[in-house]
TORNUNU-74898 format. One record per residue: y, x, z of N, C-alpha, C in turn; residue in one letter. Coordinates in steps of 0.02 Angstrom, whole numbers, padded with zeros to 5 digits, always signed. Each point is the difference from the previous one (the first is absolute). Example, Ala and Ser with C-alpha at 12.3 -4.5 7.8 and 13.67 -1.06 7.14 Angstrom:
# residues 2
-00284+00660+00390+00059-00045+00000+00060+00045+00000a
+00053-00018-00036+00059+00042+00003+00055-00039+00037s
END
This chain:
# residues 451
-00940-03436-01343+00020+00070-00004+00074+00006+00012m
+00019+00041+00045+00071+00007+00017+00019+00073+00001t
+00065+00011-00009+00025+00068+00004-00007+00025+00072m
-00016+00061+00009-00009+00028+00066+00062+00038+00024q
+00048+00011-00045+00060+00036+00019+00056-00018-00048k
+00060+00014+00020+00059-00015-00040-00003+00037-00066k
+00020-00035-00053+00000+00031-00066+00067+00033-00013n
+00004+00064+00013+00063+00036-00008+00019+00008-00074n
-00047-00012-00044+00015+00007-00072+00050-00053-00022i
-00006-00059+00027+00045-00055-00019+00056-00012+00049t
-00001+00035+00057+00049-00014+00052+00035+00061+00029e
-00033+00057-00002+00026+00058+00036+00050+00041-00039g
+00022+00057+00028+00047+00045-00034-00032+00029-00062p
+00037+00000-00055-00031+00017-00065-00017+00074-00006i
+00049+00043+00013-00012+00072-00010-00058+00025+00044s
+00000-00022+00062-00053+00021+00046-00068-00025-00025k
-00001-00062-00025-00063-00028-00024-00024+00034-00064t
+00047+00015-00045-00018+00037-00061-00033+00066+00018v
+00032+00036+00045-00026+00066+00020-00068-00007+00033i
-00008-00051+00044-00064-00010+00034-00056-00017-00049s
+00017-00036-00053-00050-00015-00052-00012+00059-00046l
+00054+00036-00016-00005+00053-00051-00030+00064+00026a
+00017+00019+00063-00019+00068+00020-00075+00011+00002w
-00040-00049+00023-00073+00014-00003-00024+00009-00072p
+00028-00040-00046-00020+00007-00070+00022+00067-00029v
+00062+00021+00017+00025+00064-00025-00043+00057+00027v
-00019-00004+00063-00044+00052+00029-00066+00001-00039v
-00027-00060-00013-00061-00004-00039+00008+00028-00070g
+00059-00013-00030+00014+00026-00067+00006+00077+00001m
+00029+00026+00054+00004+00073+00007-00071+00030+00003f
-00045-00036+00033-00069+00024+00002-00031-00004-00069m
+00016-00052-00039-00024-00004-00069+00027+00059-00040e
+00064+00015+00011+00030+00058-00033-00037+00064+00019f
-00015+00006+00065-00036+00060+00023-00069+00004-00033a
-00031-00058-00010-00065+00000-00033+00006+00022-00073l
+00049-00028-00036+00010+00020-00070+00014+00074-00005l
+00040+00025+00046+00017+00071+00000-00061+00043+00015t
-00039-00023+00049-00061+00037+00019-00051+00001-00057t
-00010-00058-00032-00045-00004-00057+00020+00050-00054d
+00064+00000-00016+00025+00043-00054-00006+00073+00020y
+00011+00014+00064-00005+00069+00024-00072+00026-00007y
-00049-00038+00025-00069+00022-00003-00026+00004-00071w
+00016-00052-00040-00023+00000-00069+00032+00058-00039v
+00061+00017+00019+00035+00056-00033-00038+00065+00004g
-00042+00007+00052-00039+00061+00008-00057+00005-00051k
-00012-00056-00036-00050+00000-00052+00029+00017-00068l
+00066+00007-00004+00032+00020-00063+00044-00053-00030g
+00037+00019-00053+00048-00045-00033-00033-00060-00031a
-00061+00009-00028-00033-00057-00031-00020-00053+00052f
-00020+00024+00059-00016-00047+00054+00062-00038+00022a
+00057+00035+00006+00062-00033+00018+00021-00050-00053q
-00008+00019-00063+00017-00045-00054-00045-00062+00001d
-00063+00009+00020-00045-00058+00004+00027-00052+00050a
+00025+00024+00056+00028-00046+00050+00064-00032-00026v
+00043+00040-00034+00062-00027-00028-00015-00052-00053t
-00047+00014-00045-00017-00047-00054-00031-00064+00028s
-00038+00007+00054-00032-00059+00030+00049-00042+00041s
+00057+00030+00015+00049-00033+00044+00018-00069-00025m
+00012-00008-00066+00023-00064-00025-00054-00053+00007v
-00064+00020-00002-00053-00049+00009-00007-00021+00073m
+00013+00046+00045+00000-00018+00071+00059-00047+00013i
+00056+00013-00032+00057-00047+00005-00020-00069-00027w
-00041-00001-00052-00022-00064-00029-00041-00039+00051t
-00044+00034+00036-00039-00033+00052+00047-00029+00053i
+00048+00040+00023+00046-00023+00052+00043-00057-00026m
+00022+00004-00062+00041-00053-00029-00040-00065-00004a
-00064+00005-00015-00042-00060-00006-00004-00037+00067s
+00004+00036+00055-00004-00033+00065+00061-00045+00012t
+00054+00011-00037+00060-00041+00011-00011-00072-00021s
-00049-00012-00044-00016-00069-00019-00018-00040+00062i
-00037+00031+00045-00020-00034+00062+00051+00012+00055v
+00019+00063+00010+00041+00019+00057+00069-00032+00001g
+00034+00001-00057+00068-00027-00003-00001-00076+00007i
-00047-00033-00034-00004-00072+00005-00018-00023+00070g
-00048+00032+00032-00020-00020+00067+00055+00016+00051s
+00036+00055-00010+00056+00016+00045+00053-00055-00003t
+00019-00020-00060+00053-00051-00008-00021-00066+00031a
-00062-00021-00015-00022-00066+00024-00012+00000+00075i
-00035+00050+00025-00015+00003+00072+00064+00008+00041v
+00045+00043-00022+00063+00009+00036+00041-00065+00001a
+00001-00036-00057+00037-00063-00003-00028-00051+00050r
-00066-00006+00003-00030-00050+00045+00007+00021+00074y
-00002+00065+00012+00010+00023+00070+00072-00014+00021i
+00048+00014-00044+00070-00015+00016+00010-00074+00013g
-00038-00043-00034+00004-00073+00010-00045-00024+00056a
-00036+00047+00033-00046-00015+00054-00057-00047-00021k
-00021+00007-00062-00058-00038-00026-00059+00047-00004e
-00031+00013+00057-00051+00053+00006-00066-00020-00032f
-00016-00065-00002-00063-00021-00033+00003+00016-00075k
+00057-00012-00030+00007+00015-00071-00002+00076-00012k
+00031+00038+00046-00003+00073-00006-00072+00024+00002a
-00040-00026+00046-00070+00018+00005-00039-00017-00063n
+00014-00059-00027-00035-00021-00060+00012+00049-00057y
+00063+00021-00010+00015+00045-00055-00023+00072+00014f
-00008+00018+00063-00030+00064+00015-00072+00002-00026i
-00036-00055+00009-00068-00005-00025-00002+00003-00076n
+00046-00034-00033+00001+00001-00073+00016+00071-00025q
+00044+00035+00035+00017+00068-00018-00061+00046+00005a
-00042-00011+00051-00060+00041+00008-00048-00010-00059a
-00011-00062-00020-00042-00013-00059+00027+00035-00062y
+00065-00008-00010+00031+00029-00059-00003+00076+00000l
+00009+00031+00058-00002+00073+00006-00068+00028-00020a
-00053-00032+00023-00067+00025-00016-00014-00008-00075i
+00016-00059-00028-00013-00011-00071+00039+00047-00045g
+00065+00007+00015+00042+00044-00041-00021+00073+00007a
-00018+00020+00061-00021+00069+00011-00062+00018-00039g
-00049-00045-00002-00061+00013-00038+00015+00004-00075l
+00044-00043-00024+00017+00000-00071+00034+00066-00020l
+00047+00024+00041+00034+00063-00014-00049+00058+00001v
-00048-00002+00047-00050+00054+00004-00039+00007-00065s
-00023-00056-00026-00042+00001-00061+00041+00023-00060v
+00059-00030-00009+00042+00017-00058+00021+00073+00002i
+00022+00022+00059+00024+00069+00007-00054+00052-00012g
-00060-00014+00026-00056+00047-00008-00016+00009-00074y
+00002-00054-00038-00019+00003-00070+00054+00035-00043i
+00063-00017+00012+00053+00021-00046+00040+00061+00022f
-00010+00025+00061+00041+00057+00024-00007+00063-00044s
-00060+00018-00025-00003+00060-00043+00043-00006-00063p
+00002-00060-00029+00040-00010-00061+00074+00007+00014r
+00022-00024+00058+00070+00005+00018+00020+00073+00012l
-00045+00039+00029+00014+00071+00011+00006+00037-00066l
-00042-00018-00048+00004+00031-00066+00066-00020-00034v
+00019-00063+00007+00062-00024-00030+00060+00039+00026f
+00000+00018+00064+00056+00036+00029+00001+00074-00020m
-00048+00021-00040+00002+00068-00025-00032+00051+00046g
-00042-00022+00046-00033+00047+00045-00048+00046-00038s
-00001+00063+00019-00043+00049-00033-00073-00010+00022s
-00046+00032-00034-00071-00006+00018-00011+00026+00071e
+00034+00056+00016-00008+00028+00068+00026-00048+00053q
+00056-00034-00014+00027-00049+00047-00047-00060+00006t
-00026-00024-00057-00044-00058+00001-00062+00011+00043l
-00026+00061-00001-00060+00016+00040+00011-00014+00074a
+00062+00012+00023+00017-00013+00070+00021-00073+00010h
+00038-00027-00047+00035-00064+00010-00047-00060-00003a
-00049+00000-00046-00042-00059-00009-00040-00018+00064i
-00037+00047+00029-00036-00019+00062+00048-00016+00057p
+00057+00034+00002+00049-00011+00053+00025-00072-00002y
+00022-00024-00058+00030-00066-00004-00052-00055+00001i
-00061+00014-00023-00052-00052+00001-00019-00017+00072r
+00000+00048+00044-00014-00015+00071+00054-00045+00028v
+00063+00013-00019+00055-00043+00023-00010-00072-00024f
-00022-00008-00062-00009-00068-00025-00059-00035+00034f
-00053+00037+00014-00056-00030+00036+00022-00028+00067i
+00046+00035+00033+00023-00021+00067+00061-00047-00003s
+00016-00026-00059+00059-00043-00007-00003-00061+00045s
-00058-00029+00009-00005-00060+00041+00021+00014+00072v
-00012+00061+00024+00023+00019+00067+00076+00001+00002l
+00031+00025-00053+00073+00003-00003+00029-00071+00002v
-00030-00046-00038+00024-00069-00001-00006-00033+00068f
-00056+00008+00032-00010-00031+00066+00049+00028+00051i
+00006+00067+00000+00045+00031+00049+00072-00021-00011n
+00024+00004-00063+00070-00015-00014+00016-00073+00014e
-00047-00045-00015+00011-00071+00013+00004-00014+00075t
-00044+00032+00039+00002-00010+00072+00062+00030+00030t
+00021+00058-00025+00064+00029+00023+00057-00049-00014y
-00001-00031-00059+00053-00047-00019+00002-00059+00048a
-00057-00024+00022-00003-00056+00047+00033+00019+00067i
-00016+00060+00024+00031+00023+00062+00076+00006-00008f
+00022+00029-00055+00072+00011-00010+00037-00066-00009r
-00031-00046-00035+00031-00066-00008+00009-00035+00067a
-00045+00017+00047+00002-00029+00067+00048+00037+00047s
+00030+00054-00024+00047+00038+00040-00032+00057+00039g
-00063+00015-00013-00034+00055+00034-00011+00057-00050n
+00043+00050+00003-00008+00057-00044-00035+00058+00035t
-00008-00004+00066-00028+00056+00037-00076+00006-00011k
-00035-00056+00002-00073+00003-00007-00022+00029-00067t
+00026-00025-00057-00020+00031-00064+00020+00073-00005p
+00056+00018+00034+00020+00070-00002-00049+00044+00039t
-00022-00024+00058-00049+00039+00039-00064+00009-00039i
-00023-00054-00031-00061+00005-00041+00011+00046-00059v
+00058-00008-00033+00016+00043-00058+00002+00073+00018g
+00030+00016+00057+00003+00070+00023-00070+00027+00013i
-00042-00042+00030-00069+00021+00013-00036+00016-00066t
+00010-00043-00050-00030+00011-00065+00024+00066-00030v
+00064+00013+00005+00029+00061-00028-00028+00062+00035v
-00002-00002+00066-00025+00058+00038-00073+00014-00016l
-00040-00053-00005-00070+00009-00020-00005+00031-00069l
+00041-00024-00045+00001+00026-00068+00018+00074-00002n
+00051+00018+00039+00022+00070+00001-00053+00046+00028m
-00039-00024+00049-00054+00041+00028-00057+00007-00050v
-00015-00056-00034-00057+00001-00046+00015+00037-00065l
+00064+00004-00020+00019+00031-00063-00030+00070-00009d
+00019+00049+00041-00026+00068-00012-00075+00004+00008p
-00027-00042+00046-00073+00001+00011-00038-00020-00063l
+00023-00053-00034-00035-00025-00059+00020+00037-00064l
+00062+00025-00003+00021+00036-00060-00035+00068-00005i
-00003+00036+00057-00027+00069-00001-00071+00005+00029f
-00021-00053+00037-00066+00001+00030-00002+00041+00065g
-00048-00017+00041-00009+00038+00063-00069-00017+00027y
-00040+00051+00015-00067-00011+00027-00043-00038-00050g
-00026-00058+00022-00043-00039-00044+00040-00043-00050i
+00066-00001+00009+00042-00039-00046+00015+00042-00062v
-00021-00022-00059+00012+00040-00061+00072-00005-00022p
+00026+00051-00035+00068-00004-00027+00003-00050-00057p
+00045-00048+00005+00005-00053-00050+00061+00006-00044l
+00041+00051+00012+00059+00011-00042+00051-00056+00007g
+00034-00014-00055+00053-00051+00001-00027-00068+00020v
-00061-00016-00021-00030-00064+00017-00006-00009+00076m
-00007+00056+00036-00006-00003+00072+00061-00033+00032g
+00059+00010-00030+00061-00030+00027-00004-00077-00004a
-00025-00027-00055-00004-00073-00006-00056-00029+00042s
-00055+00038+00010-00053-00023+00044+00026-00003+00072i
+00039+00050+00019+00030+00000+00066+00043-00062+00011a
+00038-00018-00051+00043-00060+00004-00042-00063+00008s
-00055-00004-00037-00042-00060+00003-00031-00009+00069a
-00024+00055+00029-00030-00003+00067+00052-00023+00051i
+00060+00031-00004+00053-00017+00047+00022-00072-00007a
+00004-00025-00062+00021-00069-00012-00051-00050+00027m
-00064+00017-00005-00052-00045+00027+00007-00006+00075f
+00010+00056+00033+00010-00002+00073+00063-00039+00017i
+00054+00010-00039+00061-00037+00010-00010-00075-00008g
-00041-00020-00048-00013-00071-00011-00032-00033+00061m
-00048+00034+00030-00033-00028+00059+00050-00005+00058t
+00045+00048+00005+00049-00001+00054+00051-00056-00008m
+00028-00008-00060+00054-00049-00009-00027-00071+00003i
-00060-00012-00025-00028-00068+00004-00015-00019+00072i
-00029+00047+00038-00014-00015+00070+00064-00011+00040s
+00054+00032-00021+00064-00008+00035+00029-00070-00008s
-00020-00037-00052+00024-00068-00009-00018-00045+00059l
-00056+00017+00034-00025-00044+00052+00010+00029+00070y
+00044+00048+00006+00012+00032+00065+00070-00015+00027k
+00025-00060-00012+00064-00022+00027+00057+00045-00022d
-00002+00023-00062+00052+00045-00026+00056-00038-00035k
-00009-00066-00009+00051-00040-00034+00029-00050+00049l
+00054-00034-00021+00034-00048+00043-00030-00070-00006s
-00057-00005-00033-00034-00064-00007-00075+00014-00009y
-00041-00051+00009-00072+00008-00003-00025-00001-00072q
-00043+00048-00017-00028+00005-00068-00067-00035-00003i
-00008-00043-00050-00066-00030-00011-00048+00052-00027d
-00064-00013+00009-00051+00045-00027+00007+00003-00076r
-00003+00062-00028+00005+00007-00072-00057-00039-00034l
+00017-00029-00057-00046-00040-00040-00021-00065+00035f
+00039-00021+00051-00014-00063+00033+00027-00059-00040s
+00042+00014-00049+00025-00050-00047-00033+00011-00067h
-00014-00053-00035-00030+00006-00067+00050+00031-00048a
-00027+00038-00047+00044+00031-00050+00030-00053-00045a
+00064+00008-00015+00035-00046-00044+00031+00039-00057s
-00025-00011-00060+00027+00035-00058+00074-00016-00009v
+00019-00062+00012+00069-00021-00007+00046+00039+00046k
-00020+00009+00063+00043+00035+00047-00003+00076-00008d
-00056+00025-00025-00003+00072-00016+00047+00014-00059m
+00003-00047-00047+00047+00008-00056+00072-00003+00026i
+00012-00042+00050+00067-00005+00029+00022+00068+00029k
-00046+00033+00035+00014+00067+00026+00012+00048-00057i
-00046-00002-00049+00005+00046-00056+00062-00009-00042g
+00024-00062-00007+00060-00013-00040+00061+00034+00029k
+00003+00006+00066+00057+00034+00031-00006+00075-00010i
-00060+00026+00008-00009+00072-00007-00004+00025-00071g
-00020-00044-00047-00012+00023-00068+00061+00030-00035f
+00060-00030+00006+00058+00032-00032+00013+00071+00025p
-00010+00011+00066+00009+00067+00027-00054+00047-00026m
-00062-00025-00006-00053+00040-00028+00015+00018-00072f
+00023-00049-00039+00018+00013-00070+00053+00053-00006t
+00049-00005+00043+00054+00050+00002-00028+00069+00017q
-00041+00003+00051-00027+00065+00022-00048+00028-00053q
-00039-00043-00032-00046+00024-00052+00038+00027-00059l
+00056-00032-00017+00042+00026-00054+00027+00069+00018t
+00024+00006+00062+00025+00064+00025-00053+00054-00006f
-00062-00017+00020-00054+00048-00002-00019+00017-00072i
-00003-00051-00043-00017+00012-00071+00050+00047-00033s
+00063-00009+00019+00052+00045-00026-00013+00071+00022v
-00024+00008+00062-00016+00067+00024-00056+00032-00040y
-00046-00040-00027-00051+00029-00043+00032+00036-00059w
+00051-00031-00028+00035+00031-00057+00042+00060+00023f
+00031-00006+00059+00040+00056+00025-00043+00061+00014l
-00059-00012+00029-00045+00056+00012-00024+00030-00066i
-00008-00042-00049-00019+00025-00067+00055+00046-00026k
+00063-00018+00010+00056+00044-00019-00002+00064+00039i
-00011-00006+00066-00002+00060+00043-00055+00047-00023v
-00057-00027-00020-00056+00043-00022+00016+00040-00063h
+00050-00023-00039+00019+00039-00059+00032+00067+00020t
+00022+00004+00063+00029+00063+00025-00050+00042+00039y
-00065-00022+00001-00052+00041+00029-00022-00023+00070g
-00054+00032+00023-00028-00018+00065+00047+00018+00057e
+00041+00053-00008+00047+00018+00053+00052-00054+00010t
+00021-00032-00055+00048-00055+00006-00030-00058+00040a
-00063-00016-00014-00033-00054+00037-00008+00018+00074a
-00016+00064+00014-00006+00021+00069+00068-00005+00036a
+00054+00020-00035+00067-00005+00028+00019-00072+00013g
-00018-00045-00046+00013-00071+00010-00037-00026+00061m
-00062+00023+00009-00038-00022+00058+00033+00019+00065g
+00026+00061+00004+00035+00021+00060+00063-00042+00011i
+00040-00007-00053+00062-00039+00007-00013-00072+00018g
-00051-00029-00032-00016-00070+00013-00022-00011+00072n
-00040+00046+00026-00023-00008+00068+00057+00008+00050r
+00047+00043-00014+00058+00006+00044+00045-00061-00005m
+00008-00027-00059+00039-00062-00007-00034-00058+00036e
-00066+00003+00005-00035-00054+00034+00020-00002+00074s
+00023+00056+00027+00026+00002+00069+00057-00050+00006f
+00044-00001-00049+00057-00046-00001-00023-00071-00015s
-00043-00006-00050-00024-00067-00021-00036-00035+00057y
-00045+00035+00034-00038-00032+00053+00044-00020+00059l
+00052+00039+00013+00048-00019+00052+00033-00066-00018t
+00023-00005-00062+00032-00062-00023-00049-00058+00001c
-00063+00013-00015-00050-00052-00001-00009-00031+00069f
+00004+00041+00052-00004-00026+00068+00056-00050+00014g
+00061+00016-00021+00056-00046+00009-00007-00061-00045f
-00030+00009-00058-00011-00056-00045-00046-00052+00032s
-00053+00023+00033-00046-00045+00034+00035-00036+00057l
+00043+00035+00036+00038-00032+00054+00045-00054-00028a
+00034+00015-00055+00044-00050-00032-00039-00061-00023a
-00060+00012-00028-00041-00055-00024-00019-00048+00056s
-00021+00028+00056-00019-00042+00058+00060-00039+00026t
+00057+00034+00008+00059-00032+00029+00028-00054-00046m
+00003+00014-00064+00025-00051-00047-00047-00060-00001v
-00065+00012-00004-00049-00054-00002+00003-00045+00061g
-00001+00030+00059-00001-00040+00061+00066-00036+00011q
+00056+00031-00016+00064-00034+00009+00010-00057-00049n
-00026+00006-00061+00002-00056-00046-00044-00057+00026l
-00058+00018+00029-00044-00051+00029+00033-00036+00058g
+00042+00037+00038+00037-00029+00056+00065-00034-00023a
+00010-00006-00066+00059-00031-00029+00065+00037+00020n
-00004+00067-00005+00059+00042+00015+00013+00047-00058k
+00021-00027-00057+00008+00041-00060+00055+00053+00006p
+00054-00015+00036+00053+00050+00007-00022+00059+00043e
-00039-00015+00051-00027+00054+00041-00049+00041-00041r
-00039-00033-00043-00047+00036-00044+00037+00050-00044a
+00057-00022-00028+00040+00045-00043+00027+00058+00041a
+00025-00014+00059+00028+00052+00042-00054+00052+00019k
-00060-00025+00013-00056+00046+00015-00012+00048-00058c
+00001-00027-00062-00013+00042-00058+00053+00054-00008a
+00064-00017+00007+00053+00049-00011+00002+00053+00055w
-00014-00020+00062-00003+00049+00054-00058+00048-00011i
-00057-00026-00023-00057+00043-00014+00016+00050-00055t
+00035-00023-00051+00021+00045-00054+00043+00057+00028i
+00048-00017+00043+00044+00051+00029-00039+00053+00038g
-00050-00021+00038-00040+00048+00039-00040+00045-00047l
-00029-00030-00053-00040+00039-00047+00043+00050-00039a
+00060-00021-00019+00046+00045-00036+00019+00059+00044v
+00010-00012+00064+00017+00055+00046-00054+00053+00002g
-00063-00022+00003-00055+00048+00003-00009+00038-00066l
+00005-00036-00056-00010+00033-00064+00057+00047-00017t
+00059-00011+00029+00055+00047-00010-00018+00069+00027s
-00033+00000+00057-00023+00064+00031-00051+00033-00045i
-00047-00039-00026-00051+00027-00045+00031+00029-00063i
+00051-00034-00026+00034+00024-00060+00030+00070+00012s
+00031+00009+00057+00030+00064+00017-00053+00055+00001v
-00058-00016+00028-00055+00049+00003-00023+00018-00071i
-00009-00050-00042-00023+00012-00069+00051+00043-00038f
+00063-00011+00012+00053+00034-00038+00012+00071+00024l
-00016+00014+00063+00018+00065+00028-00057+00050+00004t
-00061-00022+00012-00055+00049+00008-00061-00018-00043i
+00009-00018-00063-00058-00021-00041-00051+00056-00011p
+00024+00062-00009-00047+00055-00013-00045+00013+00060e
+00029-00004+00059-00040+00012+00061-00054-00053+00007h
+00016-00062-00018-00050-00053+00002-00056+00014-00050i
+00018+00016-00062-00049+00011-00053-00046+00059+00016a
+00027+00051+00032-00039+00060+00016-00056-00012+00050m
+00004-00057+00037-00054-00016+00047-00065-00014-00038i
+00007-00027-00061-00059-00024-00037-00022+00045-00057f
+00042+00047-00019-00019+00042-00057+00036+00068+00004s
-00033+00051-00027+00033+00065-00006+00013+00017-00073d
-00012-00049-00044+00015+00008-00071+00074-00012-00011d
+00038+00050-00025+00073-00008-00007+00019-00056-00048p
-00040-00012-00052+00015-00054-00047-00008-00068+00034v
-00054-00009+00037-00011-00062+00037+00056-00012+00051v
+00019+00053+00035+00052-00005+00051+00066-00022-00032i
+00017+00028-00058+00063-00017-00034-00001-00073-00023q
-00055-00022-00028-00005-00070-00024+00005-00049+00058i
-00036+00015+00054+00002-00044+00059+00069-00001+00031a
+00034+00058+00002+00067+00003+00028+00049-00042-00040s
-00003+00005-00066+00043-00041-00043-00013-00075+00012d
-00063-00017+00007-00018-00070+00014+00035-00024+00063y
-00005+00038+00054+00028-00021+00064+00076-00005-00002l
+00032+00048-00034+00073-00002-00005+00023-00062-00037i
-00030-00013-00058+00021-00056-00042-00015-00067+00034i
-00059-00006+00031-00016-00062+00034+00039-00007+00065l
+00026+00055+00026+00041-00004+00060+00061-00044-00008g
+00026-00004-00061+00060-00040-00013-00013-00075+00003y
-00063-00020-00004-00016-00072-00005-00034-00029+00061s
-00009+00040+00053-00040-00024+00056+00031-00060+00037q
+00066-00001+00008+00030-00058+00034-00006-00063-00043i
+00002+00008-00065-00008-00058-00044-00072-00025+00002f
-00047+00047+00007-00070-00020+00008-00009-00041+00063m
+00036+00018+00054-00004-00038+00063+00024-00072-00011a
+00056-00008-00035+00026-00067-00014-00050-00040-00041i
-00028+00031-00051-00048-00033-00044-00061-00024+00038e
-00030+00043+00040-00063-00016+00033+00010-00052+00054i
+00053+00006+00040+00011-00050+00053+00016-00068-00029v
+00037-00002-00055+00014-00064-00032-00063-00031-00029l
-00045+00041-00026-00065-00026-00023-00035-00036+00058e
-00001+00033+00058-00032-00031+00058+00035-00063+00022g
+00066-00001-00004+00039-00059+00020-00014-00059-00046s
+00000+00012-00065-00018-00053-00048-00071-00024+00013f
-00046+00046+00013-00070-00017+00010-00008-00043+00062s
+00036+00017+00054-00004-00039+00061+00022-00072-00011g
+00046-00010-00047+00023-00067-00017-00048-00036-00047a
-00051+00037-00024-00046-00029-00048+00030-00005-00070g
+00057+00033-00010+00036-00002-00064-00009+00067-00035n
-00058+00009-00031-00017+00066-00029+00019+00006-00074t
+00028-00052-00029+00019+00003-00070+00060+00048-00011i
+00054-00004+00039+00057+00046-00012-00020+00074-00002p
-00038+00025+00050-00020+00071-00005-00039+00014-00064p
-00043-00046-00020-00040+00010-00061+00046+00005-00061m
+00049-00045-00004+00045-00002-00057+00041+00064-00005v
+00017+00029+00057+00040+00062+00001-00045+00061-00010v
-00057+00001+00034-00041+00060+00002-00038+00013-00065m
-00025-00052-00032-00040+00011-00061+00042+00032-00056i
+00058-00028-00018+00041+00035-00051+00022+00069+00024p
+00016+00005+00066+00022+00065+00027-00054+00053-00004g
-00063-00022+00003-00056+00047-00006-00014+00016-00073a
-00002-00051-00043-00018+00010-00070+00050+00045-00036v
+00064-00007+00017+00051+00041-00033-00009+00074+00014i
-00038+00016+00052-00011+00070+00017-00037+00038-00055r
-00044-00034-00037-00039+00035-00052+00045+00026-00056i
+00039-00043-00034+00043+00026-00054+00055+00046+00027p
+00025-00016+00060+00053+00043+00028-00026+00070+00014l
-00061+00005+00028-00029+00065+00014-00012+00040-00064a
-00027-00034-00051-00009+00034-00065+00066+00025-00028y
+00051-00043+00005+00066+00018-00027+00030+00061+00037y
-00002-00002+00066+00029+00055+00039-00041+00065-00008l
-00066-00008+00000-00043+00060-00002+00002+00034-00069c
-00007-00040-00053-00012+00029-00066+00061-00004-00047f
+00036-00055+00002+00058-00006-00044+00060+00040+00027d
+00012-00006+00065+00055+00039+00030-00021+00068+00025l
-00066+00014-00004-00028+00065+00021+00015+00016+00073n
-00006-00050+00044+00008+00013+00071-00064+00027+00031w
-00054+00001-00039-00063+00025+00025-00030-00047+00052g
-00042+00027+00043-00035-00041+00050+00049-00035+00047i
+00059+00029+00010+00049-00032+00044+00024-00068-00027n
-00010-00012-00064+00017-00065-00028-00040-00056+00033g
-00062+00014+00020-00041-00050+00035+00030-00015+00068v
+00020+00052+00036+00028-00010+00068+00066-00038-00004w
+00043+00016-00049+00063-00035-00007-00011-00073-00020w
-00052-00013-00038-00017-00069-00017-00015-00041+00063t
-00038+00029+00045-00016-00034+00062+00063-00014+00041l
+00044+00048+00004+00061-00009+00040+00047-00052-00031t
+00013+00005-00065+00046-00047-00033-00024-00072+00009f
-00064-00012-00012-00025-00069+00002-00003-00027+00072t
-00013+00043+00048-00001-00022+00070+00069-00025+00021t
+00052+00036-00018+00069-00019+00017+00017-00068-00029v
-00016-00010-00063+00017-00063-00034-00039-00058+00030i
-00065+00008+00013-00040-00054+00028+00026-00021+00068k
+00018+00048+00041+00025-00016+00067+00064-00041-00003a
+00045+00018-00045+00064-00035-00006-00010-00072-00023m
-00044-00010-00049-00013-00068-00025-00034-00043+00053v
-00049+00028+00035-00034-00038+00052+00047-00020+00056l
+00044+00046+00019+00048-00016+00054+00045-00058-00020a
+00023+00000-00063+00042-00055-00024-00038-00066+00001y
-00062+00001-00023-00041-00061-00003-00014-00027+00070w
-00016+00045+00046-00015-00022+00068+00062-00030+00033f
+00057+00029-00013+00062-00024+00030+00017-00071-00023k
-00022-00020-00059+00012-00067-00025-00033-00053+00045r
-00056+00017+00031-00028-00043+00053-00045-00057-00020g
-00021-00004-00064-00044-00055-00020-00067+00002+00035h
-00021+00059+00021-00064+00008+00034-00003-00038+00066w
+00057-00017+00029+00002-00036+00065-00031-00069-00005k
-00004-00027-00060-00024-00069-00009-00068-00004-00034h
-00036+00056-00001-00065+00002-00032-00051-00040+00040k
-00033-00047-00032-00053-00040+00031-00068+00033-00014e
-00043+00000+00051-00068+00028-00008-00051-00057-00004l
END
């Protein structure tokens, strides 16, 4: 097996390569943002309780996505390292191990989530009216978890190999299918019965299944710079699946802590009523516009750091990370200006309730101050992950997330900042986490991480 073309990731101009890797992912992330926005728009026509059902379920959907990092981050680090070292047989072997692990973990998450999701919704303070919409909605998501695991793992393999375009094309197709199916299944048409909020999650499941068939078939259509062995052509190895999982597990632990904290934050938000939760949903979805943009650059950084370390070019790996951060900060600066200047106009797209509009506007203004720090945080997470050194982000992120619970209570109730205390909590902690991560990354110990 030989490379079919020059590897610009380890040899070419850095800024140009970062952009070439990042822009397809960012476009795909914009489509994800469009899907989130579309979902919330259509569900909003069913009323505030339906919107709250989607907002309350949000943290469990994040849990599903975070769980995929156990496989995705580990396989990205290992496959990228072996590709950078031009050891393609080893890359193929670990691709097979990642496939076994993705299926097993996906089935486990499906079963656990289906059983326990109603209890988590009750814990977050969801009303009976909200639960009626939320339980069937989130259970469908959990049933389809295995599709999420397979898709995200296969996307990770492509990105580790330096191909971000193919997963983006598949991802965009999935999003477009979902957007078309959303109103059809939510409201019904012809012989299709109206399924309400659950229709949105069924639409996602159908689209993800089609996406799975597309991305797997793309593995064998000369889309990579090396030949892929047939999946499951290698025997499963528990030892090597654990090796993949050990790299991804610290990041999963960090993300799960972040999500668990959100369960408590949503519980605080619910003390201010359903309109507060609806306002949070609007603000959160708009912030996801910024987050998903940064995530695209984070994936680019992960690939470039991993492959350059594999090619024994640690200084170039560091330079790739810092240049990627600069590009992400430039984009989020623009988003910050938008959040700070026209928040009411954004909120009015999703609601005509003046209370909801005011809450969402405050959310956007306050979070607007932290968007560039979020860019630094997310890209550095990707950079550490690409090096296979996921402990530093975990050490920074877990305390940074946990402190949000007492801080939010203190600002909201002791200082009487009201619901805005939650938004300020998010901003304060994001700034601190970004600064600590930047200092740790600059120390450079990650350059010598052995996999």
